[in-house]
C-alpha positions as a printed Julia matrix, in Angstrom:
330×3 Matrix{Float64}:
 34.21  -44.75   5.47
 31.71  -42.03   4.69
 29.96  -42.58   8.03
 33.28  -42.43   9.84
 34.25  -39.2    8.1
 30.84  -37.7    8.85
 31.09  -38.71  12.5
 34.58  -37.17  12.78
 33.32  -33.97  11.2
 30.42  -33.81  13.66
 32.76  -34.43  16.6
 35.15  -31.72  15.38
 32.26  -29.31  14.88
 30.93  -30.08  18.35
 34.36  -29.56  19.92
 34.79  -26.25  18.12
 31.37  -25.02  19.22
 32.06  -26.09  22.78
 35.46  -24.37  22.85
 34.0   -21.24  21.29
 31.11  -21.24  23.76
 33.38  -21.67  26.78
 35.7   -18.94  25.52
 32.74  -16.6   24.99
 31.31  -17.43  28.41
 34.52  -16.57  30.25
 36.37  -14.11  28.02
 34.01  -12.2   25.72
 34.61   -8.47  26.36
 32.12   -7.14  28.89
 31.29   -3.89  30.6
 32.47   -3.38  34.17
 28.98   -2.31  35.28
 28.25   -5.42  37.45
 31.48   -5.22  39.53
 31.05   -1.45  39.72
 27.52   -1.92  41.07
 28.9    -4.45  43.57
 31.64   -2.0   44.61
 29.2     0.81  45.32
 26.52   -1.34  46.98
 28.86   -3.4   49.17
 30.65   -0.24  50.33
 27.33    1.3   51.36
 26.27   -1.8   53.3
 29.61   -1.97  55.13
 29.46    1.74  55.92
 26.01    1.13  57.37
 27.42   -1.72  59.47
 30.23    0.54  60.68
 27.68    3.17  61.7
 25.68    0.6   63.66
 28.81   -0.52  65.52
 30.29    2.95  66.09
 29.54    2.92  69.83
 30.9    -0.6   70.39
 34.48   -0.22  69.2
 36.08   -0.71  72.62
 33.78   -3.62  73.53
 34.64   -5.43  70.31
 38.36   -4.76  69.88
 39.92   -3.65  73.19
 41.94   -6.11  75.3
 39.39   -5.79  78.12
 36.34   -5.89  75.86
 33.67   -8.58  75.63
 36.28  -11.31  74.98
 39.49  -10.38  76.75
 43.24  -10.73  76.36
 44.73  -14.1   75.47
 41.32  -15.71  74.99
 40.49  -13.26  72.21
 43.81  -13.95  70.48
 43.31  -17.7   70.79
 39.76  -17.7   69.43
 40.64  -15.26  66.66
 43.19  -17.67  65.19
 46.85  -17.21  64.44
 48.6   -15.79  61.4
 46.08  -13.02  60.71
 46.61   -9.31  61.36
 45.08   -7.99  64.57
 44.39   -4.58  66.03
 46.58   -5.49  69.01
 49.62   -5.41  66.75
 49.14   -1.69  66.19
 48.32   -1.08  69.85
 51.47   -2.89  71.03
 53.65   -1.13  68.44
 52.52    2.37  69.41
 52.24    1.85  73.16
 55.94    2.76  73.81
 55.25    6.09  72.1
 52.48    6.9   74.54
 49.61    6.3   72.11
 46.6     4.92  73.95
 44.71    1.8   72.93
 41.54    3.8   72.31
 43.35    6.19  69.94
 44.8     3.26  67.98
 41.46    1.5   67.65
 39.54    4.6   66.59
 42.27    5.5   64.1
 42.13    1.97  62.66
 38.35    2.12  62.35
 38.59    5.59  60.83
 40.97    4.34  58.16
 38.62    1.47  57.44
 35.69    3.85  56.96
 37.83    6.13  54.75
 38.81    3.15  52.57
 35.14    2.2   52.15
 34.27    5.76  51.15
 37.08    5.76  48.59
 35.99    2.36  47.3
 32.37    3.41  46.98
 33.28    6.62  45.14
 35.81    4.82  42.97
 38.68    7.08  43.97
 42.01    5.24  43.58
 39.74    2.22  43.4
 42.24   -0.61  43.51
 44.24    0.89  46.37
 41.03    1.58  48.29
 39.91   -2.02  47.72
 43.22   -3.39  49.02
 43.05   -1.18  52.11
 39.37   -2.0   52.76
 40.03   -5.74  52.42
 43.08   -5.7   54.71
 41.48   -3.53  57.39
 38.25   -5.55  57.27
 40.35   -8.7   57.74
 42.16   -7.09  60.66
 38.92   -6.05  62.37
 37.06   -9.36  61.96
 40.09  -11.27  63.25
 40.4    -8.89  66.2
 36.78   -9.65  67.12
 36.68  -13.2   65.82
 34.07  -14.42  68.28
 31.51  -11.88  67.04
 32.01  -12.26  63.28
 29.6   -14.39  61.24
 28.47  -15.08  57.69
 28.01  -11.43  56.74
 31.66  -10.71  57.58
 32.84  -13.8   55.69
 31.01  -12.91  52.47
 32.04   -9.26  52.73
 35.67  -10.29  53.16
 35.55  -12.65  50.15
 34.0   -10.15  47.78
 36.21   -7.29  48.96
 39.05   -9.56  47.89
 37.51   -9.95  44.43
 37.13   -6.17  44.17
 40.91   -5.88  44.48
 41.27   -7.89  41.26
 38.37   -7.0   38.98
 38.15   -3.7   37.05
 35.36   -2.33  39.24
 36.6     1.24  38.9
 36.29    1.39  35.1
 32.75    2.81  35.26
 30.62    4.73  37.76
 33.73    6.02  39.53
 35.75    9.16  40.11
 38.71    7.36  38.57
 36.82    7.0   35.28
 35.89   10.67  35.35
 39.41   11.72  36.3
 41.25    9.62  33.73
 38.57    9.56  31.04
 39.87    6.12  30.12
 39.41    2.47  30.92
 35.7     2.43  30.04
 35.95    0.02  27.13
 34.6    -3.53  27.56
 37.29   -6.01  28.55
 37.85   -9.74  28.94
 39.03   -9.11  32.52
 35.6    -7.74  33.42
 33.88  -10.83  31.99
 36.25  -13.27  33.68
 35.97  -11.52  37.04
 32.18  -11.49  36.79
 32.02  -15.2   35.92
 34.3   -16.19  38.81
 32.16  -14.23  41.29
 28.93  -15.62  39.81
 30.19  -19.2   40.0
 31.42  -18.64  43.56
 27.94  -17.5   44.56
 26.34  -20.5   42.82
 28.63  -22.95  44.6
 27.92  -21.23  47.95
 24.16  -21.59  47.58
 24.43  -25.16  46.31
 26.68  -26.19  49.22
 24.35  -24.47  51.68
 21.3   -26.2   50.21
 22.94  -29.63  50.23
 24.08  -29.23  53.83
 20.61  -28.14  54.96
 18.86  -30.93  53.05
 20.84  -33.55  55.0
 19.04  -32.67  58.24
 15.5   -33.72  59.04
 14.84  -30.33  60.67
 14.69  -28.63  57.29
 12.19  -31.15  55.98
  9.79  -30.98  58.91
 10.17  -27.2   59.4
 11.48  -27.5   62.96
 14.59  -25.46  62.19
 12.53  -22.37  61.31
 10.36  -22.74  64.39
 13.45  -22.92  66.61
 15.14  -19.95  64.94
 12.04  -17.78  65.17
 11.55  -18.71  68.83
 15.1   -18.1   70.08
 15.25  -14.89  72.16
 18.52  -13.83  70.52
 16.87  -13.79  67.07
 13.21  -13.19  67.84
 11.97   -9.89  66.42
  8.21  -10.47  66.58
  6.03  -12.91  68.48
  5.29  -15.8   66.13
  4.26  -18.3   68.79
  0.95  -18.75  66.94
  2.88  -20.77  64.33
  2.81  -23.68  66.8
 -0.81  -24.18  65.78
  0.06  -24.22  62.07
  3.27  -26.3   61.7
  2.69  -26.68  57.96
  3.59  -22.99  57.45
  7.13  -23.52  58.78
  7.41  -26.72  56.78
  6.44  -25.09  53.49
  8.71  -22.1   54.23
 11.64  -24.46  54.89
 10.96  -26.4   51.67
 10.81  -23.13  49.73
 14.16  -22.0   51.16
 15.74  -25.35  50.27
 14.38  -25.29  46.74
 15.5   -21.69  46.24
 19.07  -22.44  47.34
 19.39  -25.8   45.58
 17.95  -24.41  42.36
 20.03  -21.23  42.41
 22.93  -22.58  40.36
 20.52  -23.81  37.65
 17.74  -21.25  37.41
 19.8   -18.08  37.95
 21.41  -18.42  34.5
 18.53  -18.64  31.95
 16.99  -15.25  31.16
 13.49  -16.72  31.51
 13.94  -17.76  35.14
 16.55  -15.3   36.36
 14.13  -12.57  37.4
 12.13  -15.12  39.38
 15.21  -16.42  41.19
 16.57  -12.96  41.95
 13.17  -12.1   43.42
 13.1   -15.34  45.42
 16.6   -14.79  46.83
 15.86  -11.18  47.75
 12.61  -12.28  49.44
 14.47  -15.03  51.32
 17.12  -12.68  52.7
 14.67   -9.9   53.45
 12.72  -12.45  55.48
 15.89  -13.36  57.36
 16.58   -9.67  58.0
 13.05   -8.89  59.2
 12.25  -11.97  61.27
 15.72  -12.89  62.58
 17.26   -9.43  62.82
 20.21  -10.29  60.56
 19.95   -7.1   58.55
 23.58   -6.74  57.45
 23.76  -10.37  56.32
 20.5   -10.03  54.4
 21.64   -6.8   52.75
 25.0    -8.27  51.66
 23.43  -11.39  50.16
 20.81   -9.34  48.32
 23.53   -7.05  46.98
 25.6    -9.97  45.69
 22.8   -11.55  43.69
 21.25   -8.34  42.39
 24.52   -6.76  41.24
 26.2    -9.87  39.83
 23.16  -11.28  38.05
 20.84   -8.31  37.7
 23.1    -5.74  36.04
 23.83   -6.27  32.36
 27.52   -6.75  31.49
 26.81   -6.55  27.78
 28.55   -3.72  25.88
 26.08   -1.06  24.82
 23.52   -2.25  27.38
 23.54    1.05  29.23
 22.91    0.95  32.95
 19.79   -1.18  32.63
 19.13   -3.53  35.51
 17.74   -6.99  34.87
 18.84   -6.88  31.25
 20.66  -10.17  31.06
 23.49  -11.45  28.96
 22.67  -14.49  26.87
 25.61  -16.82  26.44
 24.75  -20.26  25.08
 27.53  -22.83  24.82
 25.4   -25.39  22.99
 23.45  -23.15  20.6
 23.91  -23.78  16.89
 24.02  -20.83  14.57
 21.31  -20.75  11.98
 22.65  -21.4    8.48
 22.91  -18.3    6.39
 20.09  -17.9    3.9
 21.09  -18.64   0.35
 21.03  -15.76  -2.08
């Protein structure tokens, strides 16, 4: 009887600690610094992308651009907003296609500026997300992973309190700066999304022999469309590509485990940044590399803890399984 009672008490204590730990992990009041850092950084990267593509608006979005007419609509998918909707609506009024496209792109840039500055933050986030969706669907054949991740995290910025700090809204209202459960929940959802993304990517890559023998890196570095520097000498040292591929696999597969503990988080942030900088430098995927670096650094490298200031790499420590030390007797 005594053993049974003791076991029940232990089970109840364990359940209470688990429930308290889960509640703390997801709902303990937190600062909005991480989503604010994401808001500013992602806006800057997307503004940089817009600048790079400023001379290619007609080629990307016009009906007689790179992919033309009905083929563009078919490949872009149905049910999503498209630039052609605006063009067709304003054509009877004598508004040219070029004017519509440049106006649409101008609004997109303005929404990113507003989002980055934190001016009417939530409205700017909604507009940036919708216009980004419209543009990537209008040029569906040219969009890739960078556009997908940008679209997903612009969506999150519509929901999280990213304008509570480091924004013109916070200066204008002088309110909304207190830690909140919404900030913690939003941060955890975005962190878990990133963990699942890297885990899924690592599992998918590990299923192919090309990632184990390094062939996939050799092929990518040799393709003319990606080649930035001549690395043909790697053919004489195949073990370099093999070790690099193993390192990339280990970094992605271990992300969801080693990004959480404070002892290994700096190492994994550094590894992820190095991985994506390598992709940017050697494959020319600069926007993709910048977005992925921004996601990890802002979501895991900026402290959400109240009173933590603006310190980077000052991590929160939430332990579901940790027992509290018994209070010392008087």
